[in-house]
Residue frames relative to the residue before (quaternion, step in Angstrom):
aa qw qx qy qz dx dy dz
X 1.0000 0.0000 0.0000 0.0000 0.00 0.00 0.00
X 0.3424 -0.7614 0.5219 0.1749 3.55 -0.68 1.12
X 0.2685 -0.7434 0.5918 0.1583 3.53 -1.09 0.78
X 0.2018 -0.7777 0.5810 0.1302 3.56 -0.84 0.91
X 0.2529 -0.7544 0.5902 0.1365 3.53 -1.05 0.84
X 0.3889 -0.7133 0.5330 0.2365 3.54 -0.91 0.88
X 0.6837 -0.4935 0.3466 0.4109 3.57 -1.25 0.44
X 0.6620 0.4984 -0.3461 0.4399 3.68 0.80 -0.80
X 0.6568 0.5008 -0.3203 0.4639 3.61 0.99 -0.74
X 0.6436 0.5081 -0.3220 0.4733 3.58 0.98 -0.83
X 0.6467 0.5208 -0.3113 0.4622 3.57 0.97 -0.89
X 0.6630 0.5037 -0.3041 0.4630 3.59 0.89 -0.93
X 0.6439 0.5159 -0.3143 0.4695 3.57 0.99 -0.85
X 0.6511 0.5119 -0.3102 0.4668 3.60 0.94 -0.86
X 0.6492 0.5136 -0.3173 0.4627 3.60 0.96 -0.83
X 0.6514 0.5099 -0.3177 0.4634 3.60 0.94 -0.84
X 0.6521 0.5115 -0.3119 0.4645 3.58 0.95 -0.86
X 0.6712 0.4958 -0.3108 0.4550 3.60 0.93 -0.81
X 0.6233 0.5332 -0.3412 0.4591 3.59 1.07 -0.69
X 0.7341 0.4284 -0.2413 0.4684 3.57 0.89 -0.92
X 0.7003 0.4618 -0.2823 0.4653 3.59 1.12 -0.48
X 0.3901 -0.7303 0.4824 0.2859 3.63 1.20 -0.28
X 0.7725 -0.3475 0.2623 0.4622 3.55 -1.17 -0.62
X 0.6136 -0.5298 0.3705 0.4535 3.56 1.19 -0.13
X 0.7215 0.4098 -0.2504 0.4988 3.60 1.03 -0.66
X 0.4006 -0.7183 0.4788 0.3071 3.57 1.20 -0.40
X 0.5769 0.5899 -0.3750 0.4226 3.60 1.25 -0.01
X 0.2894 -0.7543 0.5705 0.1478 3.51 -1.13 0.73
X 0.4480 -0.6714 0.5197 0.2802 3.57 -1.05 0.76
X 0.1294 -0.7869 0.6032 0.0129 3.53 -0.98 1.00
X 0.4191 -0.6748 0.5445 0.2693 3.57 -1.02 0.81
X 0.0256 -0.8009 0.5979 -0.0215 3.60 -0.76 1.06
X 0.1014 0.7667 -0.6267 0.0954 3.54 -0.87 1.05
X 0.1012 0.8057 -0.5802 0.0628 3.54 -1.24 0.21
X 0.4113 -0.6658 0.5595 0.2727 3.50 -1.36 -0.33
X 0.1852 -0.7592 0.6150 0.1056 3.55 -1.05 0.83
X 0.0560 -0.7921 0.6078 0.0079 3.55 -0.98 0.91
X 0.1963 -0.7228 0.6456 0.1491 3.54 -1.31 0.43
X 0.8294 -0.0987 0.0020 0.5498 3.56 -0.56 1.22
X 0.7435 -0.4426 0.2059 0.4570 3.56 1.00 0.93
X 0.6596 0.4735 -0.3125 0.4930 3.60 1.25 -0.08
X 0.6034 -0.5759 0.3958 0.3842 3.63 -1.04 0.70
X 0.2714 -0.7572 0.5784 0.1359 3.56 -0.99 0.89
X 0.1181 -0.8275 0.5485 0.0188 3.57 -0.16 1.33
X 0.8448 0.2367 -0.1605 0.4522 3.56 -1.20 0.63
X 0.4818 0.6550 -0.4469 0.3730 3.59 1.12 0.55
X 0.3630 -0.6949 0.5765 0.2302 3.57 -1.22 0.57
X 0.1508 -0.7757 0.6110 0.0475 3.55 -0.88 1.05
X 0.0408 -0.8069 0.5888 -0.0231 3.59 -0.77 1.06
X 0.1442 -0.7628 0.6278 0.0562 3.56 -0.86 1.08
X 0.0879 -0.7947 0.6006 0.0071 3.59 -0.63 1.18
X 0.4446 -0.7012 0.4768 0.2885 3.63 -0.65 1.04
X 0.5170 -0.6695 0.4472 0.2907 3.56 -0.86 1.02
X 0.7701 0.3398 -0.1701 0.5124 3.58 1.00 -0.83
X 0.6609 -0.4913 0.3022 0.4801 3.59 1.19 0.45
X 0.4798 0.6408 -0.5045 0.3235 3.53 -1.25 0.37
X 0.7082 -0.4599 0.3411 0.4130 3.52 -1.34 -0.13
X 0.3727 -0.7283 0.5277 0.2283 3.61 -0.83 0.96
X 0.2777 -0.7176 0.6106 0.1872 3.54 -1.34 0.29
X 0.0767 -0.8216 0.5646 0.0147 3.58 -1.10 0.66
X 0.0035 0.7734 -0.6339 -0.0081 3.49 -1.37 0.28
X 0.2998 -0.7253 0.5893 0.1918 3.57 -1.33 0.24
X 0.4257 -0.7156 0.4930 0.2523 3.56 -0.95 0.87
X 0.3834 -0.6977 0.5561 0.2385 3.54 -1.18 0.67
X 0.7814 -0.3454 0.2328 0.4648 3.61 -1.26 -0.18
X 0.7052 0.4185 -0.2564 0.5117 3.60 1.17 -0.53
X 0.5772 -0.6134 0.3642 0.3975 3.60 1.28 0.15
X 0.4872 0.6756 -0.4251 0.3542 3.60 1.29 0.08
X 0.0177 -0.7855 0.6186 -0.0071 3.55 -1.14 0.74
X 0.1500 -0.7294 0.6593 0.1034 3.50 -1.36 0.39
X 0.3299 -0.7845 0.4956 0.1738 3.59 -0.78 0.99
X 0.0797 -0.7600 0.6432 0.0480 3.51 -1.27 0.61
X 0.3522 -0.7317 0.5451 0.2084 3.54 -1.16 0.64
X 0.8107 0.0962 -0.0287 0.5768 3.59 0.79 -1.01
X 0.8007 -0.0161 0.0424 0.5973 3.57 0.87 -0.95
X 0.6898 -0.4966 0.3350 0.4067 3.55 -1.20 0.54
X 0.8334 0.2219 -0.1817 0.4725 3.53 -0.92 0.99
X 0.5379 0.6634 -0.4065 0.3244 3.63 1.18 -0.08
X 0.4895 -0.6905 0.4230 0.3235 3.61 1.16 -0.34
X 0.4559 -0.6521 0.5502 0.2533 3.50 -1.43 -0.23
X 0.4816 -0.6450 0.5036 0.3138 3.59 -1.08 0.67
X 0.5539 -0.6151 0.4490 0.3366 3.59 -0.98 0.84
X 0.4724 0.6632 -0.4987 0.2970 3.56 -1.11 0.71
X 0.6058 -0.5477 0.4378 0.3760 3.54 -1.36 -0.16
X 0.0963 -0.8142 0.5725 -0.0017 3.56 -0.86 1.04
X 0.2857 -0.6760 0.6503 0.1961 3.52 -1.24 0.71
X 0.2122 -0.8265 0.5186 0.0540 3.57 -0.82 1.02
X 0.0669 -0.7548 0.6498 0.0597 3.54 -1.13 0.78
X 0.1234 -0.7642 0.6301 0.0613 3.55 -1.21 0.63
X 0.0102 0.8057 -0.5907 0.0434 3.57 -0.80 1.03
X 0.0128 0.7438 -0.6681 -0.0110 3.50 -1.29 0.55
X 0.0746 -0.8333 0.5474 -0.0201 3.55 -0.53 1.22
X 0.2344 -0.7234 0.6320 0.1491 3.50 -1.24 0.65
X 0.2554 -0.7607 0.5781 0.1480 3.57 -0.71 1.07
X 0.4502 -0.6881 0.4934 0.2835 3.60 -0.75 0.99
X 0.6476 -0.5503 0.3698 0.3754 3.57 -1.15 0.66
X 0.6371 0.5429 -0.3431 0.4262 3.61 1.02 -0.67
X 0.6834 0.4516 -0.2818 0.4996 3.61 1.24 -0.36
X 0.3961 0.7562 -0.4491 0.2638 3.56 1.29 -0.04
X 0.5472 -0.6216 0.4580 0.3231 3.55 -1.15 0.68
X 0.6395 0.5476 -0.3218 0.4331 3.60 1.22 -0.40
X 0.6639 0.4815 -0.3178 0.4758 3.59 1.21 -0.08
X 0.4661 -0.6531 0.5194 0.2939 3.54 -1.17 0.60
X 0.4584 -0.6948 0.4694 0.2945 3.62 -0.71 1.01
X 0.1134 -0.7711 0.6253 0.0385 3.54 -0.98 0.91
X 0.3700 -0.7728 0.4668 0.2191 3.60 -0.35 1.21
X 0.6518 0.5196 -0.3326 0.4410 3.61 1.12 -0.44
X 0.6599 0.4609 -0.3041 0.5095 3.60 1.29 -0.24
X 0.4147 -0.7135 0.5123 0.2379 3.55 -0.77 1.06
X 0.3733 -0.7210 0.5402 0.2213 3.57 -0.83 1.01
X 0.3760 -0.7284 0.5321 0.2117 3.55 -0.88 0.96
X 0.4678 -0.6618 0.4937 0.3152 3.60 -1.02 0.68
X 0.5896 -0.5488 0.4286 0.4093 3.59 -1.17 0.40
X 0.3434 -0.7256 0.5603 0.2040 3.56 -1.17 0.62
X 0.3751 -0.7134 0.5477 0.2245 3.55 -0.90 0.97
X 0.2727 -0.7737 0.5545 0.1399 3.56 -0.91 0.96
X 0.6785 0.4134 -0.2748 0.5415 3.58 1.34 0.08
X 0.6300 -0.5005 0.4011 0.4379 3.60 -1.18 0.33
X 0.6073 -0.6208 0.3724 0.3273 3.58 -0.99 0.92
X 0.5891 0.6052 -0.3841 0.3731 3.61 1.00 -0.66
X 0.6665 0.5207 -0.3088 0.4351 3.62 1.05 -0.67
X 0.5808 0.6155 -0.3665 0.3868 3.62 1.20 -0.38
X 0.7444 0.3129 -0.1868 0.5596 3.60 1.22 -0.37
X 0.4716 -0.7043 0.4578 0.2682 3.57 -0.74 1.07
X 0.6540 0.5221 -0.3176 0.4459 3.62 1.16 -0.51
X 0.7540 0.3528 -0.2063 0.5143 3.60 1.18 -0.41
X 0.5128 0.6934 -0.4014 0.3083 3.61 1.22 -0.28
X 0.3458 -0.7388 0.5042 0.2836 3.58 1.07 -0.70
X 0.5774 0.5755 -0.3690 0.4463 3.58 1.32 0.12
X 0.0756 0.7743 -0.6189 0.1084 3.57 -0.61 1.21
X 0.0507 -0.8073 0.5878 -0.0148 3.58 -0.85 1.01
X 0.2545 -0.7257 0.6219 0.1475 3.54 -1.05 0.88
X 0.1736 -0.7964 0.5753 0.0681 3.58 -0.54 1.21
X 0.1536 0.7720 -0.6027 0.1314 3.56 -0.84 1.05
X 0.6611 -0.5132 0.3693 0.4039 3.55 -1.24 0.47
X 0.8311 0.2469 -0.1870 0.4618 3.56 -1.10 0.76
X 0.4064 0.7336 -0.4708 0.2740 3.59 1.21 0.22
X 0.5321 -0.6145 0.4925 0.3109 3.54 -1.27 0.59
X 0.6320 -0.4942 0.4049 0.4386 3.62 -1.22 0.28
X 0.4574 -0.7087 0.4801 0.2407 3.56 -1.04 0.84
X 0.1665 -0.7282 0.6483 0.1474 3.53 -1.33 0.36
X 0.0951 -0.7776 0.6211 0.0213 3.56 -0.52 1.24
X 0.0681 -0.8242 0.5619 -0.0160 3.57 -0.31 1.30
X 0.0833 -0.8036 0.5893 -0.0032 3.56 -0.38 1.29
X 0.1769 -0.7752 0.5963 0.1106 3.56 -1.18 0.57
X 0.4855 -0.6719 0.4754 0.2947 3.56 -1.11 0.63
X 0.5741 0.5844 -0.3794 0.4300 3.61 1.24 -0.11
């Protein structure tokens, strides 16, 4: 004898399974914030990128005037999945000829942006910055040097 399940029962069962199974990855989102400095001084206007060591979705943030940043994965405030991350930090200066206030002139060669940080920090594989993200962690301190 076959048993039929009504929509409310199927829905309730699906909800219970989703609560107990989590997101499928078993990973929990963690709030990650910190401060980035260059030679001991706050690093304002820099982009911070956390790339999961074992693959997955990266997280990013931008430093404020005091060098403080908060990371996001998909939307502001969502946090970062626990795990090990390779970190890159970039800060670019756009030449005046590339400014949004100028009319593009095809006969003038556009200058590339200039990095204001040592090149090693622009790539997570060469930066030397590795962070283990876990629940309850303290704010990070990313200390960059110009040497």
